[in-house]
N, C-alpha and C positions, 0 to 999 in steps of 0.2 A: 504493500500500500504506500509506504514512504517513497518507493522508487517510481511511483507514477508521476506523470506530468502535472496532474492536479495538485498532488502533495508538494512537489518541488516548487510549483508556482506559488502556492499558498504560503509556504515557508519563506520563499524569497520575498514576497510582497510584505509579509509580516516583519521580516528582518529589516527591510528598507524603511517601512513606516516607523519601526522602533528607533532606528538610527536617526531618522529625520526628526522625530519628536525629541529625542535626547539632544541632538544638535541644536534644535530650536529652544528647548527648555533651559539648557545650561546657561546660555547668554541672558535669557530673561531673568533667571534667578540671580545671576551675578549682577545684572543691572539693578534689580530690585534691592539687593543687599547694599550696593553702592549708594543708591538713592536714599534708602532709610538711614544708613550710617552717616551720609552727608547731612541729613536733617538733624540727627542726634548731635553731630559735631557743631552744626550751626547753633543749636540750642545751648550746648555747653559753652561755646565761645561767647554767645550773647550774655550768658550769666556771668562769665568771667569779666567781660568788658564793662558790665554795669558796676561791678565792685571795683575794677581798676579805675574807673572814672572817679569814684569817691576818693580813692587813694590819691589820685592826681590832684583832686581838689583840696587836699590837705586834711581830710578827716582822719582822725586817729584810729588805730586798729580796733580799739574797744568800742568805738562809736560807729563802726561800719554797719550799714544795713544790708544784711545778707539775705538773698532770695530764699524763699521757702520751697520753691519748686524743685530745687536740686542742691546737692551738697557743694559747698565752697570752702576752700582752705586758702589762707594767705600765709606765706612763709617768707623769711628773709633769705638772703643769699647763703647763709650758713645752714639752712634747713630748719631753723626754729619756727615753730608755729606761732604766728602772731594773732590769727583769728580763724575761726572755722564755724561751720553750721552746727547748731546744737545736736547732740546725739550722733555725730559723725565719728565712725571708727574706721580709720584708713591707715594702712601701713604701706610703706614702699614707694611713696611718691619720689620722683627724682629730685635730687638736690642741686641740679645744674640748671642754668638758665634755659628757657625755651629756645629751640633751634639748635642746641648742641646734641651731638650723637651720643646716645646711651643705649646700646643694644640690649643690655641686660634688663633695662627697665621698660623695654618695648615703647620707646619714645619715637615719634615721627618727627625728625628734625626739621622737615619742611613746613609742616603745619603747626607744630607745637602741641600735638595731641598725644595722650597716653591713656591706655585702657587699664583699669584696676578694679578689683573687687572691693567694695566698701559696704559698711553697715550704715544705713541712713533710713530712719523711720522704723527701725526695729528689725528689718530683714536684710540679710546680705544679698547683694546683687552686683552685677557688672555695670560699671559706669564708664562713660567716655569723658575724660577731663581735657579741657582746653587750658593751656598754660600761657598766661599773658604777663610779661615783665613790665613793671611800672616804676616810676620815680616820683616821689612826692615833692612838694614845693621846698621842703627843707633838705632835699638831696638824698632822702632815705629811699632805698630800693627794695623791692619785694617782687615776689612772683605770686600771681593770683591763679588758683586752679578752680575753674568752674566746671561742674560735672552735669551730665545728663544720662539718664538710665537707658541701658541697651536692651532691656527685657522685651519691650513691645516690638522693637525692630527685629530682634532675633526670633521672636515668636511669629512675626509676620513672614519672615523668610522660611522658617520651619513649616508654617502652614502652606506656603506656596510649594515647597518641596514635597510635602505629603500629598497635596492635591495632584501634583504631577505624577507622583509614584502610584497613587490610588487610581488615577484616571488612565494610566498607561495600559494595564491589563485589559480593561474593557475595550479600549480602542483597538488594541492588538487582536483581541478575540473577534471583534466585529470585522476587522480587516481580513483576518484569516478566513472567516466564514464567507465574506463577500467574494474574496478571491477564489475560494473553493467553488462557490455556486456559479460565478461567472465563468471560471475555467471549465466546469462541467458542462455548462450550457454551450460554451464555444466549441468544446471537443465532442459534443454529441454527434454532429455530422461526420467527424472523423471515425467515431465508433461505428456509425452506420456504414461508412465506406469500408472499414475493416471487416465488418460482419458480411457485407455483400461479397467482398473479395474472397473471404474464407469459403463462402458458399459456392462461388464460381470455381475456386480451386478444387473443392470436394466433388462438385458435379462435373467439372471439366467442360462447362458450358461457356465458351468464349464469346458467344453471342449476347450474353447478359451484360449489363452495364451497371455501374455504381450510381447512386442517387447524387444529383448535383444540387446543392442548397441554393436558395433564391438569393442569398447575399452575394455581393460581388467582392469577395475577399480572397485571401490566400487559400482557404479551404475549398471555395468554389473552383478556383483555378487548379487546385490539386485534383479535384474530382474530374474536371474537364480533361486534364492531362492523363489521368488514369483511364478514362474512357477512350481517349485516342490511343493509348498504349494497348488497351484490350482490342480495339479495332485493328491495330497493326498486327497484333498477335493472331487475331482471327484470320486476317488475310494471309499471314505467313503460314498458319496451320493449314488453311484451305489450299494454299499453293503447294505445300509439301504433300498433302494428300493427293492432289491431282498429279503432282510430279511422280510420286511413288506409283500411282495407278498407271500413268502413261508409260513410265519406265518399265514397269512389269509387263505391260502389253507389248512394248517395242522389243523387249528382251525375249519374250515368249515366242515371237515369230521366228527369229533365226535359230533359237534353241530347238524349237519343234522341227524346223526344216533339217537341222543337223541330225537330230535323233532319227527322223524318218529315213534320211539317206544312209545313216550308219546301219539301221536295222535292215534296210534293203540290201546293203552291201554284205551284211552277214549272211543273208540267205542266198543272195545272187551277186557274188563279187563282180561279175562282169557288167552289172548295171550301175556301178558306182560312178556318179558324176563328180569326179575329183575337182574339176574347175569350179563347179557350183559349191562344193563343200568348202573349198578354200575361200571363195567369195563370201559365203556366209560367216566363216570364221573371221575374215577381215572386217566384215560389217559389225559383228558382235564385238570385236576388239575395239573398233573405232567408237562404237556406242558406249562401251564401258569406260573408255578414256574420257569421252565427253561428260558422262555422268560424274566421274570422279573429279574432273576439273570444275564442274558446276557446284559440286558439294564443297570444294575448297573455297570457291568464291562466295558461296552462301555463308561459310564459316569465317569470312573476312581474313582468309589466309591466301593472299595473292601470290606469295612466293618470294623470290629474290627482290631486292630493292630496284627501283627504276634508275636508269642511267641516261645521260644525254646521248642521243644518236642523231645522225643525219637521216631524215625521213626519206629523201630521194635515194640514198645509198642502200638503206634497209629494204626499200621496195624493190630496187634493182636486184639485190641479192636474193630476195624471196622469189622473184620471177625467174631468175636464173636457176634456182634450185628445184623448181617444179619439174615433175617428170614430163616427158614429151608425149603425153597422152591426152592433152587438151583437145576437145572436139573442134574448137574454133580458135583462131590465133588471138593473142593478147597484145595489144598495142600499148606501149609505155610512153607517157609524155611527162617530162619533168619540167614544169614551168618555173619552178623555184627550188631552193634547197634549204628549207627551214629545218631547224633542230628542235627536237621534242624530247621530253623526259618520259621514257616508257620502259617497260620490260620487253626487250626485243622478242622473246619467245611469245609473249602475249600478242604483240602487234603482228608478228608473222602468222600466228594461228588465226587471228581475226581476218587478216587479209586473205589467207588461204581459204577460209570458209566463204568469204565474199566471192572469191574467184570460182570456187566450186559451184556456188549458187548461180553465178553468171554463166558458167559453162553449160548448166542444165537448161537454161532458158534462152541463151543467145541464138540469134538466127545466123549471123555470119561473123561477128566480131565482138570482142570485149576490150574496152579501153580503160586503162588505169592512169589517172592524172594526179600529179603532185603539184600543189600550188600553195600560196599563202594569202591570207586575208589581213590587210593592214588595219590599223586602228589603235585606240588606246590599249586594248588587250589583243595583240595580234595572235592569229590562230593559223596553225598548219592544217592544210586540207588534203585529204586523200580520198579521191572519188573513183568508184568502180561503176562503169556503165556497160550495159549490154543492150543490144538492139532487138531484144525479144519482145513478147507481148506486153511487158510492163506489169505493174501492180495496180489494181483498182484503188482509187483514193480511199475507199472505206476500209481497206485492209492494210494500209501503209503503217499503221501502228500495231495491228493485230499480228502481223507476221513475226514480230519480235517476242511473242509469247512462246513459251516452251511447248514443243510437240504440236505446234500449229502448222498445218500445211494446207495451202489452197488447193482447190480441185485441179487446177492446171499442174501444180507441183506433184500431186499424187499420180497424175497421168504420166509425167515424164521422169519422176524421181526414180532413181535406181539405187535404193538402199538408204536414202536419207530418212532421218527420224524426226525432222522438225526441230533440231537443236542447233543447227549451224548459225542462223542469224541471231537467236537469243544469246548464244555463247559469244558471238562476235561483239554484240552490244555490251555484255557484262564485262568482257575483257577490256573493252575501250573505257568503260566507266571506272574500272579498277585502276586505270592510269589517268584519271581525271579528264577523260575524253568523252566524246559523244558519237553516236551512230544514228543516222536518220535516213529516211527514204523520202526525199522531197519529190515534188512533181518535176519530171524531167523536161528539159527544153526541147528535146528531140524524142522521137518514138523509142520506147524501151524503158529501162528501169535504172535509176541512179541510187547508189548507196554511198553516203558521204561520211567519212570519219574526220573529226576535228579534234585537235590537241593544242594546248597552249604552247606558244613558241618560247624556247629557252635559249640562253647564250650558247654558242658552240663550245664544245669541250676543247681544251688545249691539245 
C-alpha cells in the first residue's frame, strides 16, 4: 500500500505542506517575539527615563517618585543602591555603566538592556531592565534601571507556538486525505486502462480498445497512444497471420510437386523429370531465402552497416553480374553519378528483383536509368522501366503487399511468389530509401528507387 502512487503522492504532499507551514510559522513566531520584546523594552526604558528625568532635575534619591507599574532601582557607579521600588528583591544587576560589554550579566551593550529574575509584588518573574546613566545638577552620577515584566510577552509567544503545533496535525491530516482522494480520482482512468489491458492480454483480443477519458490531459493522451499501439499490434498480428498462411500455401506447392515427382521416380525411375525437380528445388530455395530475409527485416535486423557507394558503379556491377538468361536486353543509362549510403547487398537484391519483374512483363526492352534530383535535400534516383502492359493505377500500391500478384502476373509468372516487389521496397526502406511505381511517361511500367545523396567516400 505504501508503495502505491496514491500513498507516495499523499506522503509527498503532506511533507511539502508541513515544511511550508514550518517555514512560514518560524518567521512569524520570531517576528512576534521580537515585536513583544520590543514593546517590553520600550516600557522598561520609559520607566527608567521618567526616574532619570527626576534625577537630572536634582531630586534627591529619597524623594524620587518611583513608578508602581514596574520595578526600578537606582545605583551609583560603585553599585550601591540609592533607591528602589518597595518590595523589590533583585540580585545580579551589572555594576558597569550602560553600553559596556558584560557577557556574564547578559547585558546588551547597544541598547543598555538586561534581563533578570526579580521579586516584585510578591512573585518572582522575569523582567527586562533598561539601564539609563544620568548626572545630577551637583555632578553626582547614577544608573537608573527601569524594568518591565516579560511574562505576558512570553506567554503570548508560547500561545502562538502551541497554536501552530496544535493546528499542524489537523492541517496535515486534511492535506493527506485530500491528496489521497484527488490522486485516487485522477488515477481511476489509469486503473480502468490497466484492467482493460489485462483483459485484452488474457483474451488475446487485439481488436479491443482501452477507454479514453473525456478530459484532455496526460491520461487521455496515454489512452489514445495505447489504442494506437493496440491498433498497430492488431495490424502486425493480422499481417503475420496472412504472411504465415500465404507462406505455407506458397511452400506447399513446390513441396507437393517434389514429393509427387520423387514418388513417381521411385516407382518409375524413367519418368523422373530431373529438370523440373531441380527447378522446383531452386524455387523452394529462393522462396525460403526471401522469407528469411523478410523475417530479419521485420525483426529490425538489416545486417551489416550501410557504407557510401557510387550508385552508377553499383548498378553497372549488378548488371554485369547477371546471368545471360534475360529474355529481353537491358539498357543502362547513367545520367549522373550520385553517392548513396546503402548496404550494397540490399541494393543489389532490390535491383535484381526489379529486373526480374521487368523481364517477366517487358515486350522488347528494359531500361535502367541512374540520375539525381537537385534541391535542398538532393536524392539519387534509380529507375527501372519496361515496355510491357504496365500496372493499373488502382494496383500501383497494392503490388507492394506481400504475396500479391495481379492476374497478368499469374499468367506469365514462372515461379514467382509475390514477394519480389515487397522485398525490394522493404530493402530500400531499411536504407532510408523509397520505392514507388509512378505513372509512366511512356507505355509500360516504371519502378523508381530514391536514396539521399551523401558525400563521396575518399
